[in-house]
C-alpha positions as CSV (number, residue, x, y, z in Angstrom):
1,M,177.1,-9.8,68.5
2,S,175.1,-13.0,69.1
3,W,175.5,-12.7,72.7
4,L,174.0,-9.2,72.7
5,I,171.0,-10.3,70.5
6,W,170.4,-13.3,72.9
7,G,170.6,-11.1,76.1
8,A,168.2,-8.6,74.3
9,V,165.8,-11.5,73.4
10,I,165.8,-12.8,77.2
11,A,165.2,-9.4,78.5
12,T,162.3,-9.2,76.1
13,I,160.8,-12.3,77.4
14,A,161.3,-11.3,81.0
15,G,159.6,-7.9,80.1
16,F,156.7,-9.7,78.7
17,I,156.3,-12.0,81.8
18,V,156.9,-9.0,84.2
19,A,154.4,-6.9,82.3
20,A,151.7,-9.7,82.0
21,A,152.1,-10.2,85.8
22,M,151.7,-6.7,86.6
23,L,148.6,-6.5,84.4
24,A,146.9,-9.5,85.9
25,W,147.6,-7.8,89.2
26,Q,146.2,-4.5,88.5
27,R,143.1,-6.1,86.8
28,S,142.6,-8.2,90.0
29,Q,143.0,-5.1,92.3
30,G,140.3,-3.1,90.1
31,G,142.8,-0.2,89.4
32,G,144.4,1.3,86.4
33,G,148.4,1.4,85.8
34,D,151.0,1.4,83.2
35,A,151.2,-2.2,82.9
36,Q,149.6,-1.8,79.3
37,G,152.7,0.6,78.3
38,K,155.2,-1.9,79.3
39,L,153.3,-4.7,77.3
40,V,153.5,-2.5,74.2
41,G,157.0,-1.5,75.0
42,A,158.0,-5.3,75.2
43,M,156.0,-5.8,71.8
44,I,158.0,-3.0,70.2
45,A,161.3,-4.4,71.5
46,A,160.5,-8.0,70.2
47,A,159.8,-6.4,66.8
48,L,163.0,-4.4,66.8
49,I,165.0,-7.6,67.9
50,A,163.2,-9.4,65.0
51,M,164.2,-6.8,62.5
52,A,167.8,-6.3,63.9
53,G,169.6,-8.0,61.4
54,T,167.8,-6.1,58.6
55,I,168.2,-2.9,60.1
56,I,172.2,-3.5,60.5
57,N,172.5,-4.7,56.9
58,T,170.5,-1.8,55.5
59,V,172.0,1.1,57.5
60,F,175.6,0.0,58.0
61,L,176.5,-2.5,55.2
62,A,174.5,-1.2,52.3
63,P,176.6,-0.6,49.2
64,A,177.3,3.1,48.6
């Protein structure tokens, strides 16, 4: 499970970098695009990763 979380963290960081580069490129070209949506998606992914332990404990390991 720890390898999966590390992989998710690395993918999220890469997503932030790619989205930021796309946003900078689109701004310099003067056009619109979907880079802001990708940046929001990376932020949501980061929040889910931060809450992963709590979510798993609550949903799967909660006493009945």
